[in-house]
C-alpha positions as CSV (number, residue, x, y, z in Angstrom):
1,M,-12.5,-4.9,19.2
2,N,-8.8,-5.4,20.3
3,R,-7.8,-1.7,20.6
4,A,-4.2,-2.7,21.2
5,G,-4.0,-4.6,18.0
6,V,-5.5,-1.8,16.0
7,S,-3.2,0.6,17.7
8,V,-0.1,-1.4,16.7
9,V,-1.1,-1.7,13.1
10,A,-2.2,2.0,12.9
11,T,1.0,3.2,14.6
12,L,3.4,1.3,12.3
13,T,1.3,2.0,9.2
14,G,1.1,5.7,10.1
15,A,4.9,5.9,10.6
16,A,5.5,4.2,7.2
17,L,3.1,6.6,5.5
18,L,4.7,9.6,7.1
19,A,8.2,8.4,6.2
20,A,7.1,7.7,2.6
21,T,5.5,11.2,2.3
22,S,8.8,12.7,3.5
23,I,10.8,10.6,1.1
24,A,8.6,11.7,-1.7
25,G,9.5,15.3,-1.1
26,A,13.2,14.7,-0.8
27,F,14.0,11.8,-3.1
28,E,13.8,11.7,-6.9
29,G,12.5,8.3,-8.0
30,P,12.8,6.9,-11.5
31,D,11.6,9.5,-14.0
32,G,8.2,8.8,-15.5
33,I,7.8,5.4,-13.9
34,Q,4.2,4.8,-12.6
35,A,3.9,2.4,-9.7
36,L,1.3,-0.3,-10.3
37,P,0.3,-1.6,-6.9
38,C,-1.4,-4.9,-6.1
39,R,-2.1,-3.3,-2.7
40,P,-4.5,-2.9,-1.1
41,T,-6.9,-5.2,-2.9
42,I,-7.0,-9.0,-3.2
43,A,-7.0,-8.8,-7.0
44,C,-4.0,-7.3,-8.8
45,T,-3.6,-5.5,-12.1
46,A,-2.6,-7.5,-15.2
47,D,-0.1,-4.8,-16.2
48,L,3.7,-4.7,-15.3
49,V,6.1,-1.9,-14.7
50,P,8.8,-1.6,-17.4
51,P,11.8,-4.0,-17.6
52,G,14.5,-3.3,-15.1
53,V,12.1,-1.7,-12.6
54,L,12.1,-2.9,-9.0
55,E,8.7,-2.3,-7.2
56,L,8.2,-2.8,-3.5
57,E,5.0,-3.1,-1.4
58,A,4.5,-3.3,2.4
59,G,1.8,-2.6,4.9
60,G,-0.1,-3.7,8.0
61,I,-3.4,-5.5,8.4
62,Y,-5.5,-6.0,11.5
63,R,-8.2,-8.8,11.3
64,S,-11.0,-9.7,13.7
65,L,-11.5,-13.4,13.2
66,A,-14.0,-15.9,14.5
67,G,-13.7,-17.3,18.0
68,G,-12.3,-14.1,19.5
69,V,-9.1,-14.3,17.5
70,K,-7.4,-11.0,16.7
71,E,-4.7,-11.2,14.0
72,E,-2.0,-8.7,12.9
73,T,0.1,-9.3,9.8
74,F,2.7,-7.2,8.0
75,P,2.8,-8.4,4.4
76,F,5.3,-7.4,1.8
77,L,5.9,-8.0,-2.0
78,A,8.9,-7.4,-4.1
79,K,8.5,-7.3,-7.9
80,L,11.3,-7.1,-10.6
81,T,10.3,-7.0,-14.2
82,L,12.8,-8.8,-16.4
83,A,11.1,-8.4,-19.7
84,K,7.8,-6.9,-21.0
85,W,6.3,-10.3,-20.6
86,L,7.9,-11.5,-17.4
87,Q,8.1,-10.3,-13.8
88,L,9.7,-12.1,-10.8
89,Q,7.9,-11.8,-7.5
90,L,8.8,-12.6,-3.9
91,G,6.4,-12.0,-1.0
92,S,4.9,-13.1,2.3
93,N,2.3,-12.3,4.8
94,G,5.3,-11.5,6.9
95,Y,5.4,-11.3,10.7
96,T,2.0,-12.5,12.1
97,R,0.6,-12.3,15.6
98,E,-2.6,-14.2,16.5
99,G,-4.1,-13.4,19.9
100,A,-6.9,-15.7,21.2
101,P,-8.5,-16.4,24.6
102,S,-6.4,-19.6,24.7
103,G,-3.1,-17.7,24.2
104,T,-1.0,-15.8,21.6
105,I,1.3,-17.2,18.9
106,N,3.8,-15.3,16.8
107,Y,5.4,-16.5,13.6
108,F,6.8,-15.4,10.2
109,D,4.5,-16.8,7.5
110,N,5.3,-18.7,4.3
111,L,7.6,-17.2,1.6
112,T,6.0,-17.1,-1.9
113,V,8.1,-16.9,-5.0
114,G,7.0,-17.0,-8.6
115,G,6.7,-15.5,-12.0
116,K,4.0,-13.3,-13.6
117,F,3.6,-13.6,-17.4
118,H,2.1,-10.8,-19.4
119,L,0.2,-11.9,-22.5
120,F,-1.6,-8.8,-23.9
121,D,-1.6,-5.0,-23.5
122,Q,-5.1,-3.5,-23.4
123,E,-6.5,-1.9,-26.6
124,K,-9.8,-0.3,-27.4
125,Y,-11.8,-3.5,-27.2
126,V,-9.2,-5.9,-25.7
127,P,-8.2,-6.1,-22.0
128,S,-4.7,-6.5,-20.6
129,V,-4.2,-10.2,-19.7
130,S,-1.6,-12.0,-17.5
131,F,-1.2,-15.1,-15.5
132,S,1.1,-16.1,-12.7
133,F,2.6,-19.3,-11.2
134,A,4.0,-19.3,-7.7
135,V,5.0,-21.7,-4.9
136,S,4.7,-21.0,-1.2
137,V,7.1,-22.6,1.3
138,P,7.4,-22.5,5.1
139,S,9.8,-19.9,6.4
140,A,11.1,-21.9,9.5
141,A,9.9,-24.2,12.2
142,Q,8.0,-22.0,14.8
143,A,5.7,-22.8,17.7
144,G,2.1,-22.7,16.6
145,Y,3.0,-22.4,12.9
146,A,1.5,-24.9,10.5
147,E,4.1,-25.9,7.9
148,Y,3.0,-26.9,4.5
149,D,3.7,-26.0,0.8
150,D,1.3,-24.4,-1.6
151,V,1.1,-24.0,-5.4
152,L,-0.7,-20.8,-6.6
153,L,-2.1,-20.2,-10.1
154,T,-3.7,-16.8,-11.0
155,A,-5.2,-15.2,-14.1
156,Y,-5.5,-11.4,-14.4
157,V,-7.7,-9.3,-16.6
158,S,-7.6,-5.5,-16.5
159,K,-9.4,-2.8,-18.6
160,D,-10.1,0.9,-18.5
161,I,-13.7,1.7,-19.2
162,G,-14.2,5.4,-19.3
163,P,-13.2,6.8,-15.9
164,L,-13.3,3.3,-14.3
165,H,-10.4,0.8,-14.1
166,V,-11.5,-2.8,-13.7
167,D,-9.4,-5.7,-12.4
168,I,-10.7,-9.2,-12.5
169,N,-8.7,-12.1,-11.0
170,A,-9.4,-15.8,-10.7
171,G,-7.2,-18.3,-9.1
172,L,-6.6,-21.9,-7.9
173,N,-4.5,-22.6,-4.8
174,R,-3.2,-26.2,-4.3
175,L,-2.8,-26.2,-0.5
176,G,-0.7,-28.6,1.5
177,V,1.1,-30.3,-1.4
178,N,3.4,-32.0,1.1
179,A,0.4,-33.4,3.0
180,A,-3.2,-34.3,2.0
181,A,-3.5,-31.6,-0.7
182,L,-6.7,-29.7,-1.2
183,S,-7.7,-27.2,-3.9
184,Q,-9.1,-23.7,-3.1
185,G,-10.7,-21.6,-5.9
186,W,-11.1,-17.9,-5.6
187,G,-12.2,-14.8,-7.6
188,S,-12.2,-11.1,-7.2
189,V,-13.5,-8.0,-9.0
190,V,-12.1,-4.4,-8.3
191,L,-13.5,-1.1,-9.6
192,S,-11.4,1.9,-9.1
193,T,-11.2,5.5,-10.3
194,S,-8.9,8.5,-10.0
195,L,-9.8,11.7,-8.1
196,P,-8.2,15.1,-8.2
197,K,-5.0,15.9,-6.4
198,G,-3.5,12.4,-6.8
199,F,-6.3,10.6,-4.8
200,G,-8.2,7.5,-5.8
201,I,-10.9,5.2,-4.5
202,G,-11.6,1.6,-5.1
203,V,-14.2,-1.1,-4.1
204,E,-13.8,-4.9,-4.3
205,N,-15.8,-8.0,-3.9
206,Y,-14.0,-11.4,-3.5
207,Y,-14.6,-15.0,-2.5
208,F,-12.5,-18.0,-1.4
209,S,-13.9,-21.5,-1.4
210,P,-13.3,-23.7,1.7
211,A,-10.2,-26.0,1.9
212,T,-10.4,-27.2,5.5
213,P,-8.2,-27.7,7.4
214,F,-5.8,-25.5,5.4
215,A,-8.1,-22.6,4.7
216,S,-11.7,-21.6,5.6
217,R,-14.4,-20.3,3.3
218,D,-14.0,-16.5,3.1
219,G,-15.3,-13.5,1.2
220,G,-15.7,-9.8,1.7
221,G,-16.3,-6.3,0.5
222,L,-13.4,-3.9,0.6
223,A,-13.2,-0.2,0.2
224,A,-9.9,1.8,0.0
225,V,-8.5,5.2,-0.6
226,S,-5.2,5.7,-2.3
227,Y,-2.8,8.7,-2.6
228,N,-0.3,9.1,-5.4
229,P,1.8,12.1,-4.5
230,V,4.5,11.3,-7.2
231,S,4.3,8.7,-10.0
232,W,6.5,6.2,-8.2
233,L,4.8,6.2,-4.8
234,V,1.2,5.1,-3.9
235,L,-0.1,5.1,-0.3
236,D,-3.3,3.2,0.7
237,L,-5.7,3.0,3.6
238,G,-9.0,1.1,3.9
239,A,-11.3,-1.5,5.5
240,D,-12.8,-4.8,4.6
241,V,-16.1,-6.4,5.9
242,G,-16.2,-10.2,5.9
243,Y,-19.2,-11.9,4.4
244,V,-18.6,-15.1,6.3
245,P,-19.0,-14.4,10.1
246,A,-17.8,-17.9,11.0
247,T,-14.4,-16.9,9.5
248,R,-13.9,-13.2,9.9
249,D,-15.8,-10.0,11.0
250,F,-13.6,-7.2,9.5
251,S,-10.2,-6.0,8.6
252,V,-8.4,-2.6,8.5
253,F,-5.2,-2.0,6.6
254,G,-2.7,0.6,5.3
255,G,0.5,0.6,3.4
256,L,2.5,1.7,0.4
257,T,3.9,0.8,-3.0
258,V,7.2,2.4,-4.1
259,V,9.5,2.2,-7.1
260,P,12.9,3.0,-5.5
261,F,15.0,2.7,-8.7
262,R,15.4,1.2,-12.1
263,L,18.2,-1.3,-12.5
264,W,18.4,-1.1,-16.3
265,K,16.6,0.2,-19.4
266,D,15.6,-1.5,-22.6
Protein backbone atom coordinates (compact mmCIF):
# COMPACT_ATOMS: atom_id res chain seq x y z
CA MET A 1 0.00 0.00 0.00
CA ASN A 2 1.23 3.51 -0.78
CA ARG A 3 1.09 5.06 2.69
CA ALA A 4 1.95 8.50 1.34
CA GLY A 5 -1.04 8.43 -1.03
CA VAL A 6 -3.43 7.32 1.69
CA SER A 7 -1.98 9.98 3.97
CA VAL A 8 -2.57 12.77 1.43
CA VAL A 9 -6.20 11.78 0.88
CA ALA A 10 -6.81 11.18 4.59
CA THR A 11 -5.25 14.50 5.62
CA LEU A 12 -7.16 16.59 3.08
CA THR A 13 -10.40 14.71 3.71
CA GLY A 14 -9.98 15.02 7.47
CA ALA A 15 -9.37 18.75 7.16
CA ALA A 16 -12.51 19.12 5.00
CA LEU A 17 -14.62 17.14 7.48
CA LEU A 18 -13.30 19.16 10.43
CA ALA A 19 -14.01 22.42 8.62
CA ALA A 20 -17.49 21.24 7.64
CA THR A 21 -18.31 20.22 11.22
CA SER A 22 -17.15 23.61 12.48
CA ILE A 23 -19.24 25.39 9.84
CA ALA A 24 -22.27 23.33 10.84
CA GLY A 25 -22.03 24.74 14.35
CA ALA A 26 -21.59 28.35 13.26
CA PHE A 27 -23.50 28.70 10.00
CA GLU A 28 -27.26 28.56 9.50
CA GLY A 29 -27.97 26.81 6.21
CA PRO A 30 -31.27 26.93 4.31
CA ASP A 31 -34.05 26.18 6.76
CA GLY A 32 -35.58 22.73 6.34
CA ILE A 33 -33.58 21.79 3.22
CA GLN A 34 -32.34 18.18 3.33
CA ALA A 35 -29.14 17.50 1.39
CA LEU A 36 -29.49 14.58 -1.06
CA PRO A 37 -25.94 13.39 -1.76
CA CYS A 38 -24.81 11.24 -4.64
CA ARG A 39 -21.69 10.68 -2.54
CA PRO A 40 -20.20 8.34 -1.63
CA THR A 41 -21.75 5.65 -3.83
CA ILE A 42 -21.56 5.06 -7.58
CA ALA A 43 -25.34 5.14 -7.80
CA CYS A 44 -27.29 8.31 -7.02
CA THR A 45 -30.79 9.02 -5.74
CA ALA A 46 -33.59 9.76 -8.20
CA ASP A 47 -34.79 12.65 -6.03
CA LEU A 48 -33.87 16.34 -6.35
CA VAL A 49 -33.51 19.12 -3.79
CA PRO A 50 -36.15 21.88 -4.23
CA PRO A 51 -35.95 24.49 -7.03
CA GLY A 52 -33.47 27.28 -6.38
CA VAL A 53 -31.27 25.14 -4.14
CA LEU A 54 -27.54 24.85 -4.86
CA GLU A 55 -25.95 21.60 -3.64
CA LEU A 56 -22.18 20.99 -3.62
CA GLU A 57 -20.22 17.75 -3.18
CA ALA A 58 -16.46 17.20 -2.81
CA GLY A 59 -14.07 14.59 -1.48
CA GLY A 60 -10.91 12.55 -1.89
CA ILE A 61 -10.37 8.99 -3.17
CA TYR A 62 -7.29 6.77 -3.00
CA ARG A 63 -7.23 3.74 -5.33
CA SER A 64 -4.80 0.84 -5.54
CA LEU A 65 -4.87 -0.17 -9.21
CA ALA A 66 -3.35 -3.03 -11.17
CA GLY A 67 0.33 -2.92 -12.11
CA GLY A 68 1.39 -1.16 -8.94
CA VAL A 69 -0.40 2.08 -9.89
CA LYS A 70 -1.63 4.23 -7.01
CA GLU A 71 -4.21 6.90 -7.85
CA GLU A 72 -5.49 9.86 -5.88
CA THR A 73 -8.45 11.89 -7.14
CA PHE A 74 -10.42 14.80 -5.69
CA PRO A 75 -13.85 14.77 -7.37
CA PHE A 76 -16.52 17.44 -7.06
CA LEU A 77 -20.12 17.93 -8.20
CA ALA A 78 -22.27 21.08 -8.26
CA LYS A 79 -26.06 20.70 -8.64
CA LEU A 80 -28.61 23.49 -9.13
CA THR A 81 -32.32 22.58 -9.31
CA LEU A 82 -34.15 24.84 -11.75
CA ALA A 83 -37.59 23.23 -11.47
CA LYS A 84 -39.14 20.23 -9.74
CA TRP A 85 -38.35 18.21 -12.85
CA LEU A 86 -34.94 19.62 -13.86
CA GLN A 87 -31.51 19.93 -12.26
CA LEU A 88 -28.30 21.22 -13.87
CA GLN A 89 -25.07 19.45 -12.91
CA LEU A 90 -21.37 20.25 -13.33
CA GLY A 91 -18.69 17.90 -12.05
CA SER A 92 -15.31 16.27 -12.53
CA ASN A 93 -12.95 13.70 -11.05
CA GLY A 94 -10.87 16.81 -10.44
CA TYR A 95 -7.17 16.86 -9.76
CA THR A 96 -5.76 13.38 -10.33
CA ARG A 97 -2.35 11.95 -9.47
CA GLU A 98 -1.26 8.53 -10.77
CA GLY A 99 1.95 7.05 -9.40
CA ALA A 100 3.43 3.97 -11.11
CA PRO A 101 6.83 2.23 -11.16
CA SER A 102 7.45 3.93 -14.52
CA GLY A 103 6.75 7.43 -13.19
CA THR A 104 4.05 9.83 -11.97
CA ILE A 105 1.53 11.89 -13.93
CA ASN A 106 -0.71 14.68 -12.70
CA TYR A 107 -3.69 16.17 -14.49
CA PHE A 108 -7.12 17.75 -14.07
CA ASP A 109 -9.70 15.31 -15.42
CA ASN A 110 -12.62 15.85 -17.80
CA LEU A 111 -15.40 18.30 -16.96
CA THR A 112 -18.91 16.84 -17.12
CA VAL A 113 -22.01 18.99 -17.64
CA GLY A 114 -25.61 17.84 -18.05
CA GLY A 115 -29.19 17.78 -16.87
CA LYS A 116 -31.12 15.44 -14.58
CA PHE A 117 -34.83 15.07 -15.35
CA HIS A 118 -37.17 13.96 -12.56
CA LEU A 119 -40.22 12.02 -13.79
CA PHE A 120 -42.03 10.66 -10.70
CA ASP A 121 -42.02 11.12 -6.93
CA GLN A 122 -42.24 7.90 -4.96
CA GLU A 123 -45.61 6.82 -3.61
CA LYS A 124 -46.75 3.77 -1.67
CA TYR A 125 -46.17 1.31 -4.51
CA VAL A 126 -44.32 3.52 -7.01
CA PRO A 127 -40.62 4.45 -6.87
CA SER A 128 -39.06 7.81 -7.60
CA VAL A 129 -37.72 7.85 -11.19
CA SER A 130 -35.29 10.16 -13.00
CA PHE A 131 -32.88 10.09 -15.92
CA SER A 132 -29.90 12.23 -16.88
CA PHE A 133 -27.97 13.21 -20.00
CA ALA A 134 -24.44 14.60 -19.77
CA VAL A 135 -21.37 15.25 -21.89
CA SER A 136 -17.79 14.98 -20.66
CA VAL A 137 -15.06 17.07 -22.31
CA PRO A 138 -11.29 17.37 -21.75
CA SER A 139 -10.25 20.14 -19.39
CA ALA A 140 -6.93 21.07 -21.09
CA ALA A 141 -3.93 19.53 -22.83
CA GLN A 142 -1.71 17.96 -20.16
CA ALA A 143 1.23 15.53 -20.20
CA GLY A 144 0.04 11.94 -19.80
CA TYR A 145 -3.66 12.94 -20.04
CA ALA A 146 -5.80 11.11 -22.61
CA GLU A 147 -8.14 13.63 -24.23
CA TYR A 148 -11.50 12.38 -25.50
CA ASP A 149 -15.18 13.28 -25.20
CA ASP A 150 -17.90 11.11 -23.65
CA VAL A 151 -21.71 11.05 -23.64
CA LEU A 152 -23.32 9.69 -20.48
CA LEU A 153 -26.91 8.44 -20.07
CA THR A 154 -28.22 7.28 -16.67
CA ALA A 155 -31.56 6.04 -15.30
CA TYR A 156 -32.32 6.35 -11.56
CA VAL A 157 -34.90 4.50 -9.45
CA SER A 158 -35.27 5.12 -5.68
CA LYS A 159 -37.67 3.69 -3.09
CA ASP A 160 -38.06 3.57 0.67
CA ILE A 161 -38.96 0.05 1.83
CA GLY A 162 -39.51 0.08 5.56
CA PRO A 163 -36.26 1.25 7.19
CA LEU A 164 -34.28 0.65 3.97
CA HIS A 165 -33.68 3.17 1.21
CA VAL A 166 -32.93 1.57 -2.18
CA ASP A 167 -31.22 3.29 -5.12
CA ILE A 168 -30.85 1.45 -8.43
CA ASN A 169 -28.98 3.02 -11.35
CA ALA A 170 -28.27 1.78 -14.86
CA GLY A 171 -26.27 3.67 -17.44
CA LEU A 172 -24.65 3.72 -20.85
CA ASN A 173 -21.45 5.68 -21.48
CA ARG A 174 -20.45 6.42 -25.08
CA LEU A 175 -16.70 6.82 -24.67
CA GLY A 176 -14.35 8.59 -27.06
CA VAL A 177 -16.96 10.15 -29.34
CA ASN A 178 -14.20 12.16 -31.06
CA ALA A 179 -12.25 8.96 -31.79
CA ALA A 180 -13.21 5.31 -32.28
CA ALA A 181 -16.19 5.42 -29.92
CA LEU A 182 -17.07 2.49 -27.69
CA SER A 183 -20.05 1.89 -25.40
CA GLN A 184 -19.76 0.95 -21.74
CA GLY A 185 -22.76 -0.30 -19.79
CA TRP A 186 -22.94 -0.19 -16.02
CA GLY A 187 -25.32 -0.82 -13.14
CA SER A 188 -25.42 -0.38 -9.39
CA VAL A 189 -27.63 -1.15 -6.38
CA VAL A 190 -27.35 0.65 -3.02
CA LEU A 191 -29.06 -0.26 0.25
CA SER A 192 -28.87 2.30 3.04
CA THR A 193 -30.53 3.01 6.36
CA SER A 194 -30.52 5.70 9.03
CA LEU A 195 -29.09 5.17 12.51
CA PRO A 196 -29.53 7.24 15.70
CA LYS A 197 -27.74 10.57 16.24
CA GLY A 198 -27.66 11.49 12.55
CA PHE A 199 -25.55 8.53 11.42
CA GLY A 200 -26.28 6.21 8.52
CA ILE A 201 -24.76 3.21 6.76
CA GLY A 202 -24.91 1.96 3.20
CA VAL A 203 -23.65 -0.92 1.06
CA GLU A 204 -23.37 -1.06 -2.71
CA ASN A 205 -22.59 -3.52 -5.49
CA TYR A 206 -21.77 -2.24 -8.97
CA TYR A 207 -20.33 -3.35 -12.32
CA PHE A 208 -18.88 -1.61 -15.42
CA SER A 209 -18.46 -3.50 -18.68
CA PRO A 210 -15.11 -3.24 -20.53
CA ALA A 211 -14.54 -0.54 -23.15
CA THR A 212 -10.83 -0.95 -23.90
CA PRO A 213 -8.77 1.20 -24.41
CA PHE A 214 -10.94 3.90 -22.83
CA ALA A 215 -12.07 1.97 -19.74
CA SER A 216 -11.40 -1.43 -18.19
CA ARG A 217 -13.95 -3.89 -16.84
CA ASP A 218 -14.59 -3.02 -13.20
CA GLY A 219 -16.88 -3.82 -10.31
CA GLY A 220 -16.85 -3.67 -6.57
CA GLY A 221 -18.48 -3.86 -3.19
CA LEU A 222 -18.64 -0.62 -1.24
CA ALA A 223 -19.46 0.13 2.38
CA ALA A 224 -19.79 3.63 3.85
CA VAL A 225 -20.78 5.51 6.98
CA SER A 226 -22.47 8.92 6.77
CA TYR A 227 -23.09 11.63 9.36
CA ASN A 228 -25.85 14.23 9.00
CA PRO A 229 -25.27 16.76 11.85
CA VAL A 230 -27.71 19.26 10.31
CA SER A 231 -30.17 18.77 7.45
CA TRP A 232 -28.09 20.63 4.87
CA LEU A 233 -24.76 18.86 5.54
CA VAL A 234 -23.79 15.19 5.06
CA LEU A 235 -20.28 13.79 5.73
CA ASP A 236 -19.14 10.39 4.43
CA LEU A 237 -16.31 7.91 4.90
CA GLY A 238 -15.86 4.41 3.48
CA ALA A 239 -13.99 1.77 1.52
CA ASP A 240 -14.49 -0.20 -1.70
CA VAL A 241 -13.10 -3.64 -2.58
CA GLY A 242 -12.62 -4.33 -6.29
CA TYR A 243 -14.06 -7.52 -7.80
CA VAL A 244 -11.69 -7.40 -10.80
CA PRO A 245 -8.09 -7.70 -9.55
CA ALA A 246 -6.73 -7.04 -13.04
CA THR A 247 -8.23 -3.53 -12.75
CA ARG A 248 -8.27 -2.49 -9.09
CA ASP A 249 -7.65 -3.89 -5.61
CA PHE A 250 -9.39 -1.40 -3.33
CA SER A 251 -10.33 2.23 -2.72
CA VAL A 252 -10.77 4.41 0.38
CA PHE A 253 -12.65 7.72 0.34
CA GLY A 254 -14.18 10.52 2.34
CA GLY A 255 -15.99 13.77 1.65
CA LEU A 256 -19.06 15.90 2.16
CA THR A 257 -22.27 17.23 0.61
CA VAL A 258 -23.49 20.70 1.57
CA VAL A 259 -26.38 23.00 0.68
CA PRO A 260 -24.80 26.46 1.22
CA PHE A 261 -27.83 28.54 0.25
CA ARG A 262 -31.08 28.75 -1.68
CA LEU A 263 -31.11 31.22 -4.56
CA TRP A 264 -34.90 31.45 -4.88
CA LYS A 265 -38.15 29.84 -3.72
CA ASP A 266 -41.15 28.66 -5.72
